[in-house]
N, C-alpha and C positions, 0 to 999 in steps of 0.2 A: 098766425096757423105756420108759419117756419117754425118758430121759435116752439110751437109745441112738435114738429116733429124732430127736432133737435135735442128737445128734452125726452122725448120717445125712443129716441135711438141713444141716447146718452144711458137712461136706466134700464137697455137692453145691454149694452156693451158691459156694465157694470154688473147685470145679473150673471152675462155669460162666463167675465173673469173670476168671479166669486167659485160660479157651478167649475169652472177648468181649474182654480186654485186649491177647492175641496177635495176635489179626483186628486190632486199630485199627493196630499197631503197622508202621508204611510203611518197605518193606523200601530202604535206599539205593539210590539209582537207580546202573546201572552205570557206570562211567566208560569213555569211550570216548577212547583214544588219538590226539589229533591229531597229523597229521602232521608232520612239522616243514618248514616252508616253505623251497623251496631258492631259493636267489635266481637270477634272471635273467642269465644270461653274456651276453646283450647289452643289458642294462639300462646306461646313460649317465647316470650322475649327474651331476645341476644344477649344480654348483660347477666351475668350472676357475679351477686358479692355473699361471700359466706364470714360471716364474724362469729368467732367463740367468746362467750363470755363466762365468767369462773366465779363467784362469791361461796363464801363460806359463813355459818352463821350457829353459832352455839343453840340447843337443843338437848334436856335431858330427859335420860329415860322415862317412860312414861309420858311425854310430848306428844304434839301431832303435829303430819304436815300434810300442808293441801297444796295441791296443786290445780291449775287450771289449765288445762296446757292449751294448743295451738289448734287451727282449724285444721290444720294437719303437720303431721310430725311424728316421729316414735318417743317410746318414755321407758326409759330404764332407771328403775328405783330397788337398789338393793341394801344390806344392813350390814352394816362395819360394827366394830368394839374402838368406836371415838362418842365422845358426848356432842357431837356437830353434824349438823346438814353440811354437807358439801354437793355444790350445784355446779356443772358444766352443760354450756347449752351452744350450740351451733346454730345460728339464725341465718338462714339462706332466704334473699328476699331476689326479685328478678325485675326488671325493666329496660326501657330502651335507650335510655341516655344515664349516664351517669348524675345528671343533675336531680331525676328522678330516684335514683337510687340514696341518694341522699338523704330527699324527702322521705322516702319509706324507709330507711333506716331508723329518723328519726322518731317513726309511730310504731312501726312493727319489732316487741321487743316484752321485757316482761320488768313488774316491779317485784318488790319485797316487802312484806308486811310483818311482822315478827312480835311478840312479848315471851315474857319469861319460859310458855310451855308450849308456844305455837308459834308453828314457821308457814307464810304463806306464800306460795308462787304464783305469780296474778299474769296470765298473757295478756298484755293487750294490742289492738293494731286494727288494721282497716276494716276487720267483720264484725267489730263492734260500731255501731251505727251510735248509739248513748256515747260511747268514749267519744266520737270523730265530732260528734257536734258540741264538746265540752273542749277539745284542744285545737280542733282546726276546721271552723264552719265553711270557708273556702277552699279546702281541700280537692283537687283537681278529680273529678269523678272517675275520668278515665283512668286514675291511678287504683282505684278502689278494687277492682278485681282481679287486679295482677296475683300472681302467684305467690306465696310463700310461705315458711313452716322455720319450727323449730323442734332441733331433737332435743330430747334434756335427758343425762345421764345424772343422778341424784344418789347420794349415799345416805342414809340415816342411823341412828343408833338402832340397834335388835329392836329392843321393847318400844318401841313407838307406834301409833295411830297412822295411817295414811289413807287418806283423802285425795281420789282422782278422779278429774272433770276433764273428758278428751274427748277429740271429733275423730281423725282418720288418721289410723296408723297403727305402729304396731306397741304393743306393751308388753313389758316384763320384768315381774315383783318378783324377788326372792330373799330366802333369811332374815325375815320379820316376823316379829313373833306378837304382835301387836293387832290391834283391828284393822282391818283393811276395806276400803270402799271403793268400787270403780265403776265409769259411766262412761260407757265410748259410742259413737254412731257408728263407725265401722273399723273394725281391729281385728288382728290376727293377736290374743292375748295369751300369755306363758306366764303360767302363776308355779312357784314351787315353794310350797309354805308349809305347816306342820301344824299352826295352833293359831288359837285367837279367832273373831267373828272376820267370814269372809263373806262379803255381798260383791257380787258382778252383775252388771246389767250392759250388755251389748248390742247393738240393732242389729248389724249381718256381719259377718265373719267366722272368726274361732275362738273358742275359750277351752285352754287345756292346763287344768288342774294336777300337778305331779306331786301326791304327798309322802314324803319320805322316810315317814314313821308308822309304827305298827297299829296307831289310833290319833285320831284329832282331837290335840290338845286346847280346846276350847271351847264354846257354844255351840261352833258349827258353821254350815257352808251352803249358799244359795246363789245359784249359777244362771241368769235368765237371757236366754239367746233368741232375738225373732226371727233369724234364718242365718243357717251356718250349720255348724259342727259343733259340740261339746266331748273334749276329752277327758278322761278321769283315768287315770294311771296310779296302783295302789299298789304296795308290797304283800307278798301273797298271802303273810299271816295279818292282814289289816283286819281292825275292827269297826264299825261301825254300821247305824242305819241309813239304806238309802231307797229315796223316793226319784221316780225320775220319768217324766211324762212326754210325749210328742204333741201336741194341740191341733196340729194340721194335718202336713204331711211328714214324712220318713218314719224312721224306726229306732231301736234300742237294739244295738250290738253288744251282748253279753260276752267278752273272750276272756273272762277274771275266772268264771268257773267256780268260784267261791260265794255265791251268792244263794241265798236261799228266802222263800216265800215267807214275807212278814205278817201278811195281811191281806185280804183282797187287793186288788186282783191277782195279787202273787205277781209272777212272773210275764209280762205279754210283749210283744213287739211294740207294742204303744202306751205301755205304762207298766212301771214294776213299783212294788213296795217292798223291799227287797233289807234282809238282813248278809253284813259280812260279820263271819267271824261269830263273837260272843255282843255285837252291836256295841251302840254307843252313841257317839254324835250323829247326828241329824246332816246328812249331804242331801242338799234338794237341788233336781236339774231340771230346767224345762226349755226348749227348745219349740218354737211355733211351726216352722218349717225347716226340715234338716236332719240329722242324726244325733243320736248320743252312743258315744262310744267307750264302753269301760274296758280296761285290761289290764294285767300284772304289769310291775315296773321291769326292765329289764335290768338286772344283776350286772356290770362291768367288774370283771376278775381284776385286782388292783394292781397285778404283773401287766396289765394294759392300759 
């Protein structure tokens, strides 16, 4: 009996000690998952590096220049009396460290592809996912969204065709007699041209065309803008057939004063089918939301 009492007492003590030990064990704290910090797309990294690159390639009259621009940056193309393409590009990148600048500088640039009658200037960089998969699959994701741009200044022979595919930034083209094709997402595009076939399509911004001669020497002009303003500046004695249309909101402002109705609906605030002078090449202007402004060129006296 005494042995049974001792055994019962022992088991009771063991149970009490076990219960006491269990009460002293601290449960592990609950781990709260931390939300991954979302980088601020508007943050401007403190370090800036600008590199100027210069290239020159032969291109004869009647050749073609194709430029695929950067997501952001300006483009200026003008004609000159040489059989070559002269390219100057300011490449601007931003980052938080010098090491990051070096890594981005090796990626954000442009390549040249040329043959006897075609020069292609192709921008490459972190904006191109397919390109990044081929050159650096382990490229840090935090560097992909950092701001960068390339400003192009290009001189070409006068009689060449020009194709431009751009992102966001001003575009200036002048002094060229070949065909010109422009595609841009957002831009203030200023054109000073007198002939060829001109086609410009811009998402948001302004497209201004100045024609410095009395008639368009070529097949015609087509300017399309989703939202913004198209400006057409013509000499007082200019001759052409001009069609303009506002697809949604806005109006056509005619301060040129020399337009007459060519066919229905004639001249209205939303649509015109007009003739200037004796008529001629077709100039077609289309705006989704915004205005079309047609005016006379301002003649500046030579003494000024």
